C-alpha positions as CSV (number, residue, x, y, z in Angstrom):
1,X,49.2,84.6,48.2
2,X,50.0,83.0,51.6
3,X,50.2,85.6,54.4
4,X,53.4,86.1,56.2
5,X,52.3,84.2,59.1
6,X,51.4,81.3,57.1
7,X,54.7,81.1,54.9
8,X,56.8,80.0,57.7
9,X,58.2,76.2,56.9
10,X,56.1,73.8,58.7
11,X,58.7,70.9,58.4
12,X,62.2,70.5,58.4
13,X,64.1,70.8,55.2
14,X,67.6,70.1,54.2
15,X,68.2,74.0,53.4
16,X,72.1,73.6,52.7
17,X,71.1,70.4,50.4
18,X,68.8,72.7,48.4
19,X,70.8,75.7,48.5
20,X,73.8,73.9,47.0
21,X,71.5,72.3,44.4
22,X,70.1,75.7,43.4
23,X,73.6,77.2,43.2
24,X,74.9,74.6,41.1
25,X,72.0,74.9,38.8
26,X,72.5,78.6,38.8
27,X,76.1,78.2,37.6
28,X,74.7,75.7,34.9
29,X,72.2,78.4,33.5
30,X,74.7,80.8,33.7
31,X,77.1,78.5,31.7
32,X,74.5,77.9,29.2
33,X,73.4,81.5,28.7
34,X,77.0,82.5,27.9
35,X,77.4,79.5,25.5
36,X,74.1,80.8,23.8
37,X,75.4,84.2,23.7
38,X,78.7,83.5,22.1
39,X,76.7,81.3,19.6
40,X,74.6,83.9,18.8
41,X,77.3,86.4,18.3
42,X,79.2,83.8,16.1
43,X,75.7,83.6,13.9
44,X,75.6,87.3,13.6
45,X,79.3,87.4,12.2
46,X,78.1,84.4,9.8
47,X,75.2,86.3,8.3
48,X,75.6,87.2,4.7
49,X,75.3,91.0,3.9
50,X,72.5,92.4,2.3
51,X,73.5,92.4,-1.3
52,X,72.4,88.9,-1.9
53,X,73.4,87.3,-5.2
54,X,71.5,84.2,-5.4
55,X,68.8,81.8,-3.8
56,X,71.4,80.3,-1.7
57,X,72.4,83.5,-0.2
58,X,68.7,84.2,0.8
59,X,68.4,80.5,2.2
60,X,71.8,81.2,4.1
61,X,70.1,84.5,5.6
62,X,67.1,82.7,6.2
63,X,68.6,79.6,8.5
64,X,70.8,82.4,10.3
65,X,68.1,84.5,11.0
66,X,66.2,81.2,12.2
67,X,69.2,79.9,14.4
68,X,69.3,83.5,15.8
69,X,65.8,83.5,16.7
70,X,65.9,80.2,18.4
71,X,69.1,81.3,20.2
72,X,67.3,84.5,21.6
73,X,64.4,82.4,22.9
74,X,66.4,80.1,24.6
75,X,68.3,82.8,26.2
76,X,65.0,84.3,27.6
77,X,64.0,80.9,29.0
78,X,67.1,80.8,30.7
79,X,67.0,84.4,32.1
80,X,63.6,83.3,33.5
81,X,65.1,80.3,35.1
82,X,67.7,82.1,36.4
83,X,65.2,84.4,38.2
84,X,63.1,81.7,39.6
85,X,66.5,80.0,41.1
86,X,67.5,83.5,42.6
87,X,63.9,83.8,44.2
88,X,64.2,80.2,45.5
89,X,67.5,81.1,47.2
90,X,66.1,84.4,48.8
91,X,62.8,82.1,50.0
92,X,65.8,79.9,51.6
93,X,67.3,82.8,53.2
94,X,64.0,84.0,54.4
95,X,63.0,80.2,55.6
96,X,60.1,80.3,53.4
97,X,61.7,77.8,51.1
98,X,59.4,74.5,50.3
99,X,55.9,76.6,51.1
100,X,53.4,77.1,48.3
101,X,53.2,80.5,47.3
102,X,49.4,80.2,46.8
103,X,48.0,77.9,49.6
104,X,50.6,78.0,52.2
105,X,50.9,74.3,52.2
106,X,54.3,72.3,51.8
107,X,55.8,71.6,48.4
108,X,56.6,67.7,48.3
109,X,60.4,66.8,48.9
110,X,60.3,64.9,45.7
111,X,59.0,68.1,43.6
112,X,61.5,70.1,45.3
113,X,64.3,67.5,44.4
114,X,63.4,67.7,40.7
115,X,62.6,71.1,40.4
116,X,64.2,72.9,43.6
117,X,63.0,76.5,42.2
118,X,59.3,75.3,42.5
119,X,57.3,78.0,44.1
120,X,53.8,75.9,44.2
121,X,52.8,72.6,45.3
122,X,51.5,70.1,42.9
123,X,47.8,70.9,43.2
124,X,48.4,74.5,43.1
125,X,50.4,74.2,39.9
126,X,47.7,71.8,38.3
127,X,45.0,74.6,38.9
128,X,47.1,77.2,37.7
129,X,47.9,75.1,34.5
130,X,44.1,74.3,34.1
131,X,43.1,77.8,34.1
132,X,45.9,78.9,31.5
């Protein structure tokens, strides 16, 4: 992890632009999470009771359980993304936004435009992914 002295941004980024981008993304993620939660609640209400009387009821239960499992997985992914966006917003406040957490180098502006919550430069991200 980069030391505090190394972490200061080495170039000027339009932090207001990235802050606005991150806030919009956070709002979108929160709305998506709420949509998933409402859908999960709907699925829970639609699950047949345990007194199955036919194969059709069993198939309905299996489909409902699968849909709920997928929704919960998506909700977990959204939570992780919201946390990443929140961390990026903290980095903006700390003036460490756009600095790689591993090497302390600059994260490319194009990468930040595509993934504004990115915490690693392309090289370090590739290295982390290759390690597994």
